C-alpha positions as CSV (number, residue, x, y, z in Angstrom):
1,X,-102.3,4.4,109.3
2,X,-102.8,2.6,105.9
3,X,-104.8,-0.5,106.3
4,X,-105.4,-3.3,104.2
5,X,-107.9,-6.2,104.3
6,X,-107.1,-9.7,105.4
7,X,-107.1,-10.8,101.8
8,X,-104.9,-7.8,100.9
9,X,-102.3,-9.0,103.8
10,X,-102.2,-12.6,102.1
11,X,-101.6,-11.0,98.9
12,X,-99.2,-9.0,99.9
13,X,-97.4,-11.9,101.6
14,X,-97.6,-14.0,98.7
15,X,-96.1,-11.3,96.2
16,X,-93.3,-11.4,98.9
17,X,-92.8,-14.8,98.9
18,X,-92.6,-14.8,95.1
19,X,-90.1,-12.1,95.1
20,X,-87.7,-14.0,97.3
21,X,-88.1,-17.6,96.3
22,X,-84.9,-19.6,95.8
23,X,-82.9,-22.0,97.6
24,X,-80.3,-20.3,100.4
25,X,-76.9,-19.9,98.8
26,X,-74.5,-22.9,99.5
27,X,-71.9,-22.5,102.0
28,X,-68.7,-21.3,100.5
29,X,-66.6,-21.7,103.5
30,X,-65.6,-23.7,106.7
31,X,-63.9,-20.8,108.1
32,X,-66.2,-19.9,111.0
33,X,-65.7,-17.8,113.9
34,X,-68.0,-17.1,117.0
35,X,-68.5,-13.6,117.9
36,X,-68.2,-12.2,121.6
37,X,-70.4,-14.0,123.9
38,X,-71.5,-10.7,125.2
39,X,-73.0,-10.0,122.2
40,X,-74.8,-13.3,121.3
41,X,-75.9,-14.9,124.8
42,X,-77.0,-12.5,127.5
43,X,-76.1,-15.1,130.2
44,X,-72.5,-13.9,129.7
45,X,-71.3,-10.9,131.4
46,X,-69.9,-7.9,129.0
47,X,-66.4,-9.2,130.7
48,X,-66.6,-13.1,129.9
49,X,-66.3,-12.8,126.1
50,X,-64.4,-15.8,125.1
51,X,-66.9,-18.9,126.1
52,X,-70.3,-19.7,126.0
53,X,-72.3,-19.4,129.6
54,X,-73.0,-22.8,131.2
55,X,-76.1,-24.2,130.7
56,X,-78.7,-23.2,133.8
57,X,-76.6,-20.1,134.5
58,X,-79.2,-17.4,135.5
59,X,-79.5,-14.4,133.3
60,X,-78.0,-11.0,133.9
61,X,-78.4,-7.6,132.4
62,X,-76.0,-6.6,129.5
63,X,-74.5,-3.5,128.3
64,X,-72.1,-2.3,125.4
65,X,-71.0,1.5,124.9
66,X,-74.2,1.8,122.4
67,X,-76.8,0.4,124.9
68,X,-77.8,-1.1,127.9
69,X,-80.5,-3.2,129.7
70,X,-79.6,-1.5,132.8
71,X,-80.6,2.0,133.4
72,X,-78.1,4.9,132.5
73,X,-77.8,8.0,134.2
74,X,-77.9,10.5,131.4
75,X,-77.1,13.6,133.7
76,X,-79.5,15.5,131.2
77,X,-82.0,18.0,132.6
78,X,-84.0,18.0,129.5
79,X,-84.8,14.4,129.4
80,X,-88.5,13.9,130.1
81,X,-90.5,10.7,130.2
82,X,-94.1,9.8,128.7
83,X,-96.1,6.8,129.2
84,X,-97.9,5.8,125.7
85,X,-100.5,2.9,126.5
86,X,-103.6,1.2,125.3
87,X,-106.7,3.5,126.0
88,X,-110.4,3.5,126.1
89,X,-110.6,6.3,123.7
90,X,-108.7,9.4,122.5
91,X,-110.6,11.5,125.1
92,X,-110.1,8.9,127.8
93,X,-106.3,7.7,127.6
94,X,-106.2,7.4,131.4
95,X,-108.8,4.7,131.1
96,X,-108.0,1.1,130.1
97,X,-108.9,-0.4,127.0
98,X,-111.4,-3.4,127.0
99,X,-109.9,-6.4,125.5
100,X,-112.9,-8.8,123.9
101,X,-112.8,-12.2,123.9
102,X,-111.2,-12.7,120.5
103,X,-108.3,-14.8,119.7
104,X,-105.3,-13.1,118.2
105,X,-106.7,-9.6,118.0
106,X,-104.2,-6.7,116.8
107,X,-105.4,-3.4,118.2
108,X,-103.8,-0.1,117.3
109,X,-103.8,3.0,119.4
110,X,-102.9,5.7,117.3
111,X,-101.5,8.8,119.2
112,X,-99.7,12.1,118.9
113,X,-96.6,12.6,120.4
114,X,-96.9,14.1,123.7
115,X,-93.8,16.4,123.5
116,X,-93.0,19.6,121.4
117,X,-90.4,19.9,118.6
118,X,-88.0,17.4,117.3
119,X,-87.1,15.0,120.2
120,X,-84.7,11.9,120.4
121,X,-85.5,8.8,122.4
122,X,-83.1,7.7,125.0
123,X,-84.8,4.8,126.7
124,X,-87.6,2.6,126.1
125,X,-89.3,0.4,129.1
126,X,-92.3,-1.8,128.7
127,X,-95.7,-1.2,130.8
128,X,-97.3,-4.5,131.0
129,X,-100.6,-4.2,132.5
130,X,-102.4,-7.6,132.2
131,X,-100.0,-10.4,131.0
132,X,-103.3,-12.8,130.9
133,X,-104.2,-11.4,127.5
134,X,-101.3,-9.4,126.0
135,X,-99.5,-11.5,123.5
136,X,-96.6,-8.7,122.7
137,X,-96.7,-5.3,121.8
138,X,-94.9,-2.7,119.3
139,X,-94.5,0.8,119.2
140,X,-94.2,2.4,115.5
141,X,-93.6,5.9,114.0
142,X,-96.1,6.3,111.3
143,X,-94.9,8.0,108.1
144,X,-98.5,9.4,107.2
145,X,-100.5,11.8,109.5
146,X,-104.1,11.3,111.0
147,X,-106.3,11.7,113.8
148,X,-105.7,9.6,117.4
149,X,-107.9,6.5,117.1
150,X,-108.3,3.0,118.0
151,X,-107.9,0.5,115.1
152,X,-109.4,-2.7,116.2
153,X,-108.6,-5.9,114.4
154,X,-105.6,-4.9,112.4
155,X,-103.7,-6.8,109.9
156,X,-100.5,-6.7,111.5
157,X,-99.2,-5.3,108.3
158,X,-96.8,-1.7,108.9
159,X,-96.2,-0.7,105.4
160,X,-96.1,2.7,106.6
161,X,-94.3,2.6,109.9
162,X,-91.2,2.3,111.4
163,X,-90.9,0.2,114.5
164,X,-89.2,1.6,117.7
165,X,-89.8,-0.8,120.4
166,X,-91.0,-4.4,120.5
167,X,-91.9,-6.3,123.7
168,X,-92.8,-9.8,124.3
169,X,-92.6,-12.1,127.8
170,X,-89.0,-11.7,128.9
171,X,-87.7,-9.0,127.0
172,X,-85.9,-6.3,128.7
173,X,-86.1,-2.6,128.9
174,X,-83.6,-0.6,126.6
175,X,-81.3,2.6,127.4
176,X,-79.3,3.9,124.6
177,X,-75.9,4.9,125.1
178,X,-74.8,8.7,125.5
179,X,-74.0,8.9,121.7
180,X,-77.1,7.0,120.5
181,X,-80.9,8.2,120.0
182,X,-83.9,7.4,117.9
183,X,-85.1,10.7,116.2
184,X,-88.8,11.6,116.5
185,X,-89.9,14.5,114.3
186,X,-92.1,17.4,115.2
187,X,-95.5,16.3,115.2
188,X,-95.0,12.4,115.1
189,X,-97.8,10.0,115.0
190,X,-97.2,7.0,117.2
191,X,-98.9,3.9,117.1
192,X,-99.0,1.5,119.9
193,X,-99.9,-1.8,118.3
194,X,-101.0,-4.6,121.1
195,X,-101.4,-8.4,119.8
196,X,-104.0,-9.5,122.3
197,X,-104.8,-13.3,122.9
198,X,-107.9,-13.2,125.3
199,X,-108.8,-16.8,126.3
200,X,-110.2,-15.8,129.8
201,X,-113.8,-16.1,129.0
202,X,-114.7,-12.5,129.6
203,X,-113.6,-9.0,128.5
204,X,-110.5,-7.8,130.2
205,X,-109.2,-4.5,130.9
206,X,-105.7,-3.8,129.8
207,X,-103.3,-0.7,130.1
208,X,-100.2,-2.1,128.6
209,X,-97.7,0.0,126.5
210,X,-94.4,1.9,126.6
211,X,-92.4,4.5,128.5
212,X,-90.2,6.4,126.4
213,X,-87.8,9.2,127.7
214,X,-86.7,11.9,125.2
215,X,-84.5,14.6,124.8
216,X,-84.1,17.7,122.7
217,X,-80.4,17.1,122.4
218,X,-79.3,15.5,119.2
219,X,-76.9,12.6,119.6
220,X,-73.9,12.0,117.2
221,X,-75.9,8.7,116.0
222,X,-79.4,8.1,115.0
223,X,-80.4,4.7,115.3
224,X,-83.3,2.6,113.8
225,X,-85.1,-1.0,114.2
226,X,-85.0,-3.3,110.8
227,X,-86.6,-6.6,110.3
228,X,-84.1,-9.2,109.7
229,X,-84.9,-13.0,109.0
230,X,-87.8,-14.3,106.6
231,X,-91.5,-14.8,106.2
232,X,-91.0,-17.9,104.1
233,X,-91.8,-20.6,106.6
234,X,-93.5,-23.7,105.5
235,X,-92.3,-26.7,107.3
236,X,-90.1,-27.4,110.4
237,X,-87.5,-24.7,109.5
238,X,-87.1,-21.6,107.4
239,X,-84.1,-19.4,106.4
240,X,-83.6,-16.0,105.0
241,X,-80.6,-13.7,104.3
242,X,-80.2,-10.2,104.7
243,X,-77.4,-8.6,102.3
244,X,-75.9,-5.3,103.5
245,X,-76.0,-3.3,100.3
246,X,-75.7,0.6,101.4
247,X,-72.5,2.4,101.1
248,X,-71.4,2.9,104.7
249,X,-71.2,0.4,107.3
250,X,-73.9,-0.5,109.9
251,X,-73.5,-0.8,113.7
252,X,-75.7,-3.6,114.9
253,X,-76.1,-2.9,118.6
254,X,-78.9,-5.0,119.9
255,X,-81.3,-7.8,118.5
256,X,-84.6,-9.2,119.5
257,X,-85.1,-12.8,118.0
258,X,-89.1,-13.3,117.8
259,X,-90.7,-16.7,116.8
260,X,-94.3,-18.0,118.4
261,X,-95.1,-21.2,120.2
262,X,-93.5,-23.8,117.9
263,X,-90.3,-22.2,117.7
264,X,-87.1,-24.1,118.9
265,X,-84.3,-22.7,118.1
266,X,-82.6,-19.5,116.4
267,X,-79.4,-19.5,114.5
268,X,-77.7,-16.2,113.0
269,X,-74.5,-16.2,110.7
270,X,-72.6,-13.4,109.6
271,X,-70.8,-13.7,106.4
272,X,-68.3,-11.0,105.3
273,X,-67.8,-10.1,101.8
274,X,-64.2,-11.6,102.1
275,X,-66.1,-15.1,103.0
276,X,-65.0,-15.3,106.5
277,X,-68.0,-16.4,108.8
278,X,-69.3,-16.1,112.4
279,X,-71.8,-16.9,114.6
280,X,-74.0,-14.0,115.9
281,X,-76.5,-15.7,117.5
282,X,-77.4,-19.6,118.3
283,X,-79.8,-20.0,121.1
284,X,-82.8,-22.0,121.9
285,X,-85.9,-20.1,121.7
286,X,-88.5,-19.7,124.5
287,X,-91.7,-18.3,123.8
288,X,-92.1,-17.0,127.4
289,X,-88.6,-15.8,127.7
290,X,-88.1,-13.6,124.7
291,X,-84.8,-11.9,125.5
292,X,-82.9,-9.0,123.8
293,X,-79.0,-9.6,122.8
294,X,-76.8,-6.6,123.2
295,X,-73.8,-6.2,120.7
296,X,-70.7,-4.3,120.9
297,X,-68.6,-3.3,118.1
298,X,-70.5,-5.6,115.7
299,X,-70.0,-3.5,112.4
300,X,-71.5,-4.8,108.8
301,X,-69.5,-3.7,106.0
302,X,-71.0,-3.2,102.6
303,X,-71.5,-6.7,101.1
304,X,-71.9,-8.4,104.3
305,X,-74.6,-11.0,104.8
306,X,-76.7,-12.2,107.9
307,X,-78.4,-15.6,107.5
308,X,-81.0,-16.6,110.0
309,X,-82.3,-19.8,110.4
310,X,-85.6,-20.8,112.5
311,X,-86.5,-24.2,113.4
312,X,-89.9,-25.5,115.2
313,X,-91.2,-28.3,116.8
314,X,-93.9,-28.9,114.2
315,X,-94.7,-27.9,110.6
316,X,-95.4,-24.3,110.4
317,X,-96.5,-21.4,108.2
318,X,-96.1,-17.8,108.2
319,X,-98.6,-15.6,109.9
320,X,-99.6,-13.1,112.5
321,X,-101.3,-15.5,114.8
322,X,-100.4,-17.3,118.0
323,X,-100.7,-20.6,116.3
324,X,-98.8,-19.3,113.2
325,X,-95.1,-18.6,113.3
326,X,-92.7,-15.8,112.4
327,X,-88.6,-16.0,112.0
328,X,-87.4,-12.2,112.8
329,X,-84.1,-10.9,114.3
330,X,-85.3,-7.4,114.9
331,X,-82.1,-5.6,114.7
332,X,-81.5,-2.0,116.2
333,X,-78.4,-0.5,114.4
334,X,-77.3,3.0,113.1
335,X,-76.9,4.7,111.1
336,X,-80.9,4.8,110.9
337,X,-82.2,3.1,107.7
338,X,-78.8,1.9,106.6
339,X,-80.1,-1.9,107.3
340,X,-82.7,-2.0,104.5
341,X,-83.5,-3.7,100.9
342,X,-86.0,-2.2,98.4
343,X,-88.3,-5.1,97.6
344,X,-91.9,-6.2,98.2
345,X,-91.2,-7.1,101.8
346,X,-91.6,-3.3,102.4
347,X,-95.3,-3.8,101.6
348,X,-95.4,-6.0,105.1
349,X,-93.1,-4.6,107.3
350,X,-92.5,-0.7,106.1
351,X,-89.0,0.6,104.8
352,X,-86.8,-0.6,107.4
353,X,-86.6,-4.4,106.5
354,X,-83.6,-6.3,105.3
355,X,-84.7,-9.3,103.6
356,X,-83.3,-10.5,100.1
């Protein structure tokens, strides 16, 4: 994995900010609608799509034809599952990693895909071993190649990686529909990146990671994850937009809102090319309960735009630390790679980023 120094990380961030500076576009219409509650509120069932879930209603699993947070019986005899977890060393993958008492330490565990040939991910389940030290984790497909190794105290920059899955407290497991999968080329190099925040006062063992289930059967639709939101955080609110500028429709099937401890609320609006607006997501944010949101038939046409607004309970700046802030609406979609923009934000987040 290509790494940069902390100085390089901040330079890249600054360049990205410069490239995106400017005020958000003014509202051009008050013609707003609200998309399906099954899409915007995991507390609403797939059947109850017309109104918000009442306050205090307990959370339930959600599903669409393309993705589910409930297990799916694929009836596939070729399906195989593998656990990719933090390890002591490449030679001792069955032994947990020792997490030092360092605040906000990003540790990357590089590993070769344990399967043969090109495979397609059908499900992703979190393996959370030590909640006392684990802030969140990500699984990425690397574009470069290299040896299996541990990268301690990484920068959190992923210019050469595609995010496949992310977990934070409260997030659910994901099961892709029969016609959807994530392609894993033969010989893939994967990186499990665990964000540790060990305040226990002593080194602590951890073997957290992801269980992925794959099949050699190629599905109809190949999916990918894109960064949507903004890095331009300075104050108690932040707004960023993502204009879909490819030539084909994009099916957004799941989103994972992510902020840190100052995060209060996230709102995502969908402005169609014709000017009609819809609220895709509008929820209070709880750092200790970061759920995924499943969508059914949310299709972005070329020229459509998503606008993400995050609010915080105290002045905040963008950064990778727990006391810094983020504003991301991680979006799983198909076709893979279709929700992206070519600009300097790719220096920080890799090719699959949609930020204007």
